[in-house]
FIBA-900951 format. One record per residue (C-alpha): x, y, z. Coordinates in steps of 0.001 Angstrom, whole numbers, plus 500000, padded with zeros to 6 digits. Layout:
BEGIN
XYZ...
***
This chain:
BEGIN
599785825708214418597535825082217190597126828460218755598215830508215844597259831343212447598579832983209394597334836599208931597621838791205900599767841830206320601621844634204296605431845739205420606541849397205013609927850638205438613242851675203696614233847816203668611479847002201538610889850029199058609730850618196706606377850149197753605157847814200448605612844028200640602923841778200909602625838392202922601296836713206227602539836785209568601641833987212340599792835606215040598363833886218231594692833008218555592865834543221605589578833330222119587025833743225382587648830692227347584929829952230309586027828167233303582862826291234381582617824364237885579848821776238027577853823682235157578382827148236813580791829678235160583435830758237457585536832971235175586007833814231553589341834814230409590747835802226773593343832906226266594927830819223713593137827959222687595741825265223471596492823032226681592927824090228092592460820937230055595771821929231994594309825380232168591476824069233964593447821990236676595874824783237094593114827444237637591360825194240083594741824715242009596058828405241928592760830025242807592169827583245929589177826054244329590040822680244133593050820278244025593352817513241428591958814812244229588724816955244202588318817027240253586281814224238512586921815459235071587810818013232733586099818540229158586548821007226823583705822227224808584042824286221613581433826862221190580675829376218105582340832199220350584916830371222269585620827303224449583986826207227695586447824248230131583818822168232096585676820995235198583454818832237511584203818427241342583367816117244067580538817048246405582688818257249074584579820735246634581421821708245251580197822744248351583137824759249253582963826517246147579579827405246481580522829212249490582570831495247669581463834753246347583815835433243461583272836078239900586637836781237930585302837550234409588666839803232893590997840451230382594078838776230070596135841753231384594305841497234989594710838720237295592254840133239975589269841359237655585922840723239131586523840092242861584678841740245364586436842489248435590181843321249301590494840338251365590067838368248068592837840463246331595236840149249141594482836462250215596545834554252597598537831906250895600756828970251968604388829387252927606646827463251065607749824252252717611305823415253709613180821351251208616793820658250211616185822534246502618985824939245971620466826545242783623967828027241928624091831208239993625139829038237033621907826938237223619801830127237340621439831644234218621108828200232478617620828038233145617060831463231704619260830557228893617209827362228135613740829136227950613799830157224290613930826589223142610761825984224984608710828937223271607610827416220030604460829580219803606627832684220847608917831898218015606074831588215437604301834898216628606250837181219043603388837803220966602799835253223909604221834757227467605886831294228599605908829726232186608122826679232625609368824708235460613056823793236239614324821046238858617683820335237248616596821381233752613419822678232167610930819668232234607753821420231207606631824661229726603350826277228488602562829287226606599576831622226302598539835208225522598196835869229195600698835370231569598653834332234277596962831622231787600274830482231160601194829990234540597959828233235360598369825824232473601878825069233738600648824592237176597713822296235556600401820196233850602429819684236599599517818705239097597886816080236383601310814315236178602158814521239758605493816563239468606917817436242847606842821509243004610577821491244554612014823445241794611749826991240216608931828634238080610572830209235352608683833227233628608828835436230501606713838118232508606947840638235324606131839463238685603217840750240344601392839995243617598886837593241765601610835736240146603321835005243299600035834029245170599818831301242129603196830122242663602592830004246427599505827798245700601589825405243867604154824973246400607197826047244515609917827701246447611542829730243713610697832019240907612798833160238310611681836016235843613294837846232977611443841199233817611193842881237219608761842174240292606603844908241933607567846065245334604406844297246896605037841287245070608654840997246584606962841699250014604661838662249638607411836460248413609226837292251444606353836441253788605567833254251584609107831988251856609483832200248195613091833114246500612289835891243886614623836338241181613969838794238694615745840842235562617313837484234963619514836946231756621861834350230677624559836117232292623200838085235422620203838067237561619023839875240783617754838260243905615347840100246097614132837391248730615348834240250437619037834334248734619900831374251007618618829063248317621422830414245870624506828566246383628078829347245371628899825785245101629126824302241428626086821655242223622737821837243897622644819722247109
***
């Protein structure tokens, strides 16, 4: 399986006595992935080595580096110690990037590692554009209930995050050992095929400020997460015009911001 490999292990416990039970377990791969723009490395993340072209497009979009129209090509080079995602930008976008002072070398658990100012950590993001997109409570619970069917790598390993997109049904999903990476890969897949952001981003992870920032850069008006948000992520979602739904299950959920997008009617207008 791409992104995972069988790893030997021993199992101990009352259910396997006497002695230990040997065998193998599928575990996700985690490699160093460099994101390079016009030959210069911008970030190095520990990530699952799958959907890396999507990762390149999505990272460029969510970090405000470049839009798909600014990207000339994305190539993935396999190196002895990892992967190098080489993103080539048009001259105007390269000049804009050169003016930025940012290096983001960091582990998967942190979405802000390496930045050098508070302004960069708490950057301004676009406000969600008005749209007719609405969901009923039944649709929210349906989106969450549909998520496990998209989690192929999680089913095999029990060790990765998923980010998916719902616009009447779950149409795209991406997985990674890092929650930020999974979201970037989803965004990249969407912008590459021209998917309208008028829908809900569905996350298996908690919602922090940087996750809201990335969704805002995509332009999606709604986040649905199975875990809780931080208080400041709620504040940002409110100011960015994003409906934030969290602690979502197949039978309940909590709405923290912009509840007007949740309709009691049995259909989405």
